[in-house]
C-alpha positions in Angstrom: -1.9 -14.4 29.9 -2.2 -15.3 26.3 -2.6 -11.6 25.4 0.6 -10.8 27.4 2.5 -13.6 25.6 1.4 -12.1 22.2 2.7 -8.7 23.2 6.1 -10.2 24.3 6.4 -12.1 21.0 5.8 -9.0 19.0 8.2 -6.8 21.0 11.1 -9.3 20.9 10.6 -10.5 17.3 9.0 -13.9 17.9 12.2 -15.1 19.5 10.4 -18.0 21.1 9.5 -19.7 17.8 11.6 -22.3 16.2 12.9 -21.0 12.9 12.8 -22.9 9.6 15.3 -22.6 6.7 13.8 -21.8 3.3 15.8 -22.8 0.3 16.2 -20.8 -3.0 14.2 -23.6 -4.7 11.3 -23.1 -2.3 11.4 -19.3 -2.8 11.1 -19.6 -6.5 8.5 -22.3 -6.3 6.4 -20.0 -4.0 6.8 -17.1 -6.5 5.8 -19.3 -9.5 2.7 -20.6 -7.6 1.5 -17.2 -6.6 2.2 -15.7 -10.0 0.0 -18.4 -11.6 -2.8 -17.7 -9.2 -2.5 -13.9 -9.7 -2.6 -14.0 -13.5 -5.5 -16.4 -13.4 -7.5 -14.3 -10.9 -6.7 -10.9 -12.3 -6.5 -11.7 -16.1 -3.6 -9.3 -16.2 -1.0 -9.6 -19.0 2.2 -9.2 -16.9 3.3 -9.8 -13.4 6.7 -9.3 -11.7 7.8 -10.3 -8.2 10.9 -9.2 -6.3 11.8 -10.6 -2.9 14.6 -9.7 -0.6 15.2 -12.3 2.1 18.1 -12.3 4.5 19.9 -9.8 2.3 19.6 -11.8 -0.9 17.5 -10.8 -3.9 15.2 -13.0 -5.9 13.3 -11.7 -9.0 11.0 -13.3 -11.6 8.7 -12.0 -14.4 5.6 -13.7 -15.9 3.4 -13.1 -18.9 3.9 -10.3 -21.4 3.6 -6.5 -21.3 1.4 -6.3 -24.4 -0.9 -9.3 -25.1 0.3 -11.3 -28.0 3.6 -9.6 -28.4 5.7 -11.9 -26.2 7.5 -9.0 -24.6 8.1 -10.4 -21.1 9.3 -7.8 -18.6 12.8 -8.2 -17.1 14.8 -6.6 -14.2 15.5 -3.5 -16.4 11.9 -2.9 -17.5 10.8 0.6 -16.5 7.4 0.8 -14.7 5.4 3.7 -13.3 5.5 3.2 -9.5 3.0 6.0 -8.8 2.5 6.5 -5.0 5.6 4.6 -4.0 7.1 8.0 -4.9 5.6 9.2 -1.6 8.1 7.0 0.3 10.9 9.0 -1.3 9.3 12.3 -0.3 8.6 11.0 3.2 12.2 10.0 3.6 13.4 13.4 2.5 11.1 14.9 5.1 12.4 12.5 7.7 16.0 13.5 6.8 15.1 17.2 7.3 13.8 16.4 10.8 16.9 14.4 11.7 19.1 17.3 10.5 17.2 19.8 12.6 15.9 21.6 9.5 12.3 21.2 10.8 10.5 19.8 13.8 7.5 17.4 14.1 5.4 20.0 15.9 6.2 22.9 13.7 3.4 24.7 11.9 3.8 23.9 8.2 3.2 27.6 7.4 6.6 28.3 8.9 8.2 26.8 5.8 5.7 28.0 3.2 5.8 30.9 0.8 2.8 33.2 1.3 0.2 33.7 4.0 -2.4 30.9 4.7 -4.5 31.8 7.7 -7.0 29.1 6.5 -4.6 26.2 7.2 -5.7 25.7 10.8 -8.6 24.3 12.7 -10.1 26.5 15.5 -6.6 28.0 16.1 -4.8 24.6 15.9 -2.3 24.6 13.0 -1.4 21.7 10.7 2.0 20.5 11.8 4.7 18.6 10.0 3.8 15.3 11.6 0.1 15.9 10.6 1.1 16.5 7.0 3.4 13.4 6.6 0.9 11.2 8.5 -1.8 12.1 5.9 -3.9 13.6 8.7 -3.9 17.2 7.7 -7.7 17.7 7.9 -7.8 19.3 4.4 -11.3 19.1 2.9 -10.2 18.3 -0.7 -7.3 17.2 -2.8 -5.4 19.5 -5.2 -6.2 19.4 -8.0 -9.7 18.4 -7.0 -10.7 15.4 -9.1 -13.8 14.4 -7.1 -16.2 15.3 -9.9 -14.3 13.2 -12.4 -14.4 10.1 -10.1 -18.2 10.2 -9.5 -18.7 8.2 -12.7 -15.7 5.9 -13.4 -15.2 4.2 -16.8 -12.5 3.6 -19.4 -12.4 7.3 -20.2 -11.9 8.6 -16.6 -8.1 8.3 -16.8 -7.9 10.4 -19.9 -10.1 13.1 -18.3 -7.8 13.1 -15.2 -4.7 13.3 -17.5 -6.1 16.4 -19.2 -6.9 18.0 -15.8 -3.5 17.4 -14.3 -1.5 18.4 -17.5 -3.1 21.8 -17.4 -2.7 22.3 -13.6 0.1 24.7 -12.6 1.9 25.6 -9.4 0.3 29.0 -9.6 -3.1 27.4 -9.6 -2.0 25.1 -6.8 -1.2 28.0 -4.5 -4.3 29.8 -5.4 -6.4 26.8 -4.6 -4.5 26.2 -1.4 -5.9 29.5 -0.1 -9.4 28.0 -0.5 -8.7 24.8 1.4 -10.6 24.3 4.6 -9.3 22.3 7.5 -12.5 20.6 8.6 -11.1 18.2 11.2 -8.6 18.6 14.1 -5.2 18.0 12.4 -3.7 14.6 13.4 -7.0 12.9 14.1 -8.6 11.8 10.8 -6.8 10.0 7.9 -7.2 11.6 4.5 -5.2 10.3 1.6 -4.4 13.5 -0.2 -1.9 14.0 -3.1 -2.0 17.7 -2.6 -0.4 17.5 0.8 2.5 15.5 -0.6 3.0 18.2 -3.3 3.0 20.7 -0.5 5.7 18.7 1.3 7.9 19.1 -1.8 7.4 22.9 -1.7 8.4 22.9 2.0 11.5 20.8 1.2 12.5 23.3 -1.5 12.2 26.2 0.9 14.1 24.4 3.7 17.0 23.4 1.5 17.0 26.1 -1.2 17.2 23.4 -3.9 14.6 21.8 -6.3 12.7 18.7 -5.2 14.3 16.8 -8.1 17.8 17.8 -7.0 17.1 16.8 -3.4 15.7 13.5 -4.6 18.9 12.8 -6.6 21.4 13.9 -4.0 19.8 12.3 -1.0 18.1 9.1 -2.3 18.8 8.1 -5.9 22.6 8.6 -6.0 23.4 7.3 -2.4 21.3 4.2 -2.8 22.5 3.7 -6.4 19.0 3.7 -7.8 20.3 4.3 -11.3 17.1 3.5 -13.1 14.7 5.5 -10.8 13.8 8.9 -12.1 11.1 11.5 -12.6 11.9 12.0 -16.3 13.1 9.2 -18.6 15.4 9.7 -21.6 14.2 9.7 -25.2 15.7 6.3 -25.8 14.0 4.8 -22.8 10.4 3.3 -22.8 7.9 2.7 -20.0 5.9 -0.5 -19.9 2.4 0.0 -21.3 -0.4 -0.3 -18.8 -4.0 -1.4 -19.1 -7.2 -1.0 -17.1 -9.3 -3.9 -15.9 -11.1 -4.1 -19.3 -7.8 -4.3 -21.3 -8.0 -0.7 -22.5 -4.5 0.8 -23.1 -4.1 3.6 -20.5 -2.2 6.9 -20.7 0.8 7.4 -18.4 0.5 9.7 -15.4 1.1 13.3 -16.5 3.9 15.2 -14.9 2.4 17.9 -12.6 3.8 20.4 -10.1 6.7 18.7 -8.3 5.9 15.1 -9.1 6.5 14.2 -5.4 3.1 12.5 -5.0 3.5 9.8 -7.7 5.6 10.5 -10.8 8.7 8.3 -10.3 9.5 5.5 -12.8 11.6 2.6 -11.6 12.7 -1.0 -12.2 12.3 -4.2 -10.2 16.0 -4.1 -9.6 15.8 -0.6 -8.0 12.7 -1.5 -6.0 14.4 -4.5 -4.4 17.4 -2.2 -3.6 14.9 0.1 -1.9 13.5 -2.9 0.0 17.0 -3.5 1.4 17.2 0.1 2.5 13.8 0.0 4.2 14.7 -3.3 6.0 17.8 -1.8 7.7 16.5 -1.5 11.3 19.7 0.1 12.4 19.6 3.0 10.0 18.4 6.2 11.8 16.7 7.5 8.6 14.7 4.3 8.2 13.8 4.4 11.9 12.6 8.0 11.6 10.7 7.5 8.3 8.7 4.5 9.7 8.2 6.1 13.1 4.8 6.3 14.9 4.5 10.1 14.9 1.0 10.3 16.4 1.3 7.6 19.0 -1.2 5.1 17.6 0.7 2.1 18.9 -0.3 -0.7 16.6 -1.3 1.1 13.4 0.1 4.3 11.9 1.1 6.0 8.7 4.6 7.3 9.5 6.1 9.5 6.7 3.6 8.9 3.8 3.4 5.1 4.3 -0.1 3.6 3.7 0.3 1.6 6.9 2.9 0.6 9.4 1.5 -1.9 11.8 2.3 -4.5 14.4 0.4 -7.7 13.9 0.9 -11.5 13.4 3.7 -10.7 11.0 5.5 -8.5 13.5 6.2 -4.9 12.6 5.7 -4.3 8.9 5.2 -1.4 6.5 3.2 -1.3 3.3 2.9 1.1 0.4 0.7 0.8 -2.7 1.3 2.6 -5.9 -1.5 2.8 -8.5 -1.2 4.5 -11.9 -3.8 4.5 -14.6 -2.6 1.2 -16.0 0.0 -0.1 -13.5 -0.1 -1.1 -9.8 2.6 -2.2 -7.5 2.7 -3.2 -3.8 5.8 -2.6 -1.8 5.9 -4.3 1.6 8.7 -4.8 4.2 8.7 -7.3 7.1 11.7 -6.3 9.3 11.1 -9.0 11.9 11.5 -11.6 9.2 14.3 -9.6 7.4 12.1 -9.9 4.3 10.7 -7.5 1.8 8.4 -8.1 -1.2 7.6 -5.9 -4.2 5.1 -7.0 -6.8 4.1 -5.2 -10.0 1.5 -5.7 -12.7 0.6 -3.6 -15.7 -3.1 -3.6 -14.9 -5.2 -1.3 -12.8 -8.6 -2.8 -12.4 -11.1 -2.6 -9.6 -9.8 -5.8 -8.0 -6.1 -5.6 -8.9 -5.0 -4.3 -5.5 -6.9 -7.1 -3.7 -5.1 -9.7 -5.9 -1.7 -8.0 -5.2 -2.5 -7.9 -1.5 -3.3 -11.6 -1.4 -0.2 -12.5 -3.3 2.1 -10.8 -0.8 0.2 -12.2 2.1 0.5 -15.7 0.7 4.2 -15.3 -0.1 5.0 -14.1 3.4 2.9 -17.0 4.7 4.9 -19.5 2.7 8.4 -18.0 3.3 8.4 -16.6 6.8 10.6 -18.7 9.1 8.3 -18.6 12.1 5.0 -17.1 13.4 1.3 -17.6 12.8 -0.2 -18.7 9.5 -3.2 -17.3 7.7 -6.4 -18.9 9.0 -8.5 -17.8 5.9 -6.1 -19.5 3.6 -6.1 -22.7 5.8 -9.9 -23.1 5.7 -10.5 -21.8 2.1 -10.5 -25.1 0.3 -12.9 -26.7 2.8 -15.2 -23.7 2.7 -15.5 -24.0 -1.1 -16.2 -27.7 -0.9 -18.7 -27.5 2.0 -19.2 -24.3 3.9 -20.5 -26.0 7.0 -17.4 -28.3 7.2 -15.2 -25.3 6.5 -16.7 -23.3 9.4 -16.5 -26.4 11.7 -12.8 -26.7 10.8 -12.3 -23.1 11.7 -13.8 -23.6 15.1 -11.8 -26.8 15.6 -8.5 -25.0 14.8 -9.4 -22.1 17.1 -10.0 -24.5 19.9 -7.1 -26.8 19.5 -4.4 -24.7 17.7 -5.1 -21.1 18.8 -1.5 -20.0 18.5 -0.7 -21.7 15.2 -3.0 -19.5 13.1 -3.9 -15.8 13.0 -7.4 -15.4 14.4 -7.1 -11.8 15.3 -7.2 -10.2 11.9 -10.8 -9.8 10.8 -9.9 -9.1 7.2 -9.1 -12.9 6.7 -12.7 -13.9 7.1 -13.9 -10.8 5.1 -11.6 -11.6 2.2 -12.7 -15.3 2.1 -16.3 -14.3 2.3 -16.0 -12.1 -0.8 -14.1 -14.8 -2.6 -17.1 -17.1 -2.0 -19.6 -14.4 -3.1 -17.7 -13.5 -6.3 -17.5 -17.2 -7.2 -21.3 -17.3 -7.2 -21.8 -19.2 -3.9 -23.7 -16.4 -2.2 -25.4 -18.7 0.4 -22.0 -19.9 1.4 -20.7 -16.3 1.7 -23.7 -15.5 4.0 -22.7 -18.3 6.4 -19.1 -17.2 6.3 -20.1 -13.6 7.0 -22.3 -14.8 9.8 -19.2 -16.4 11.3 -17.4 -13.1 10.8 -20.1 -11.2 12.7 -20.0 -13.7 15.6 -16.2 -13.5 15.8 -16.0 -9.7 15.5 -19.3 -8.4 16.9 -17.9 -4.9 17.3 -16.8 -4.5 13.7 -19.0 -2.4 11.5 -17.4 -3.9 8.5 -18.6 -7.4 9.5 -22.2 -6.3 9.4 -21.7 -4.3 6.2 -20.3 -7.4 4.4 -23.1 -9.6 5.7 -25.7 -7.0 4.5 -24.1 -7.0 1.1 -24.3 -10.8 0.9 -28.0 -10.8 1.9 -28.7 -8.1 -0.7 -27.0 -10.1 -3.5 -29.2 -13.1 -2.4 -32.3 -10.8 -2.7 -32.9 -11.1 1.1 -33.6 -7.4 1.3 -35.3 -7.4 4.8 -32.3 -9.1 6.3 -29.9 -6.9 4.4 -31.7 -3.8 5.8 -31.7 -5.2 9.3 
């Protein structure tokens, strides 16, 4: 019965919950609090937050672009948005489908120049929906950067920059002929920039116009995204970006069509895009966020990282990571709220910090629904892990509908916070709870094994 109630709540937008009103003062207070936590945890120089709530926009900027220069970002600061570009490409593909220019189940080769008998798996072709869902089955990316990423350090970005600057469309199509489709298309997720570049080629063939022209005519001009562009003017500058060690990084080099991650934008334009993606009545938005492969509670739609149905209702997320900039773009239509956060740092843990920031902001500002259980027990777990775990069990018994107990990542994230803080024995106990709560999760055992290993309990880690 409880499971049925949860399903009804998700379908009808949590209509049974009493709603609360959040004031502008509370919104900015939540932004300030999370920015302080982010900058402290990440050691980043700069951080910007944009929130769209009930149609109103709220933006704030913190820190400085370049350490010691006092150059705080503002709503007009231009950032690299990297893979958020893919949402634009996905929307163009969705528009082509709605216009009848292509169909979900069409073989992608129908719209490609040249012959590619290799782009199929045992006679099953890669279709449009496989391509935009990032489930093409391709065995490698184009260009192939796998060798460069085997050993990652401060110089890796510069090596990738050199590779991509020299990569041409001619080489792309030559390499495309050597691609192997190793999995049945539509079955295995494979984040692949080459497939997004291929989508741009398909769009150009379908419309007979350049990708950049299509982008301007169908997205940038209609949405009035006046500061979003592939190529900036000579009098414009992009915010510098740094890696996790504070090393100044190069900008992403323009390559091929730029459809996979070359756009630059401002927080003003990103919040405008949030409003567009929150419009549940727009057929184009409905299509671009559609579950194409019938996965029900988790899917990729048109180049999204994830569209899912969970304790936050239906929501869609896209992460953009350049060499020295990362941003997280997330819409929560059931709350009529969207959040975009940007930092000019790209370290190993930057994405995790961005993810936590957005999760905490939505937790603070959503008008109804379940709260984060990991956040609720965190303080007690750091003070006394046994008391924290006891508190978790007490809440699950007495307030099962008040907190989100279904998302295993909550315990996983908290366990790693404990481990990184040096309290490894506490993290072991937390991960033991994780295993007991989610006994069928491979990740739970993997996390517990890592904690045992860090505590030099090698036999238990191996077990």
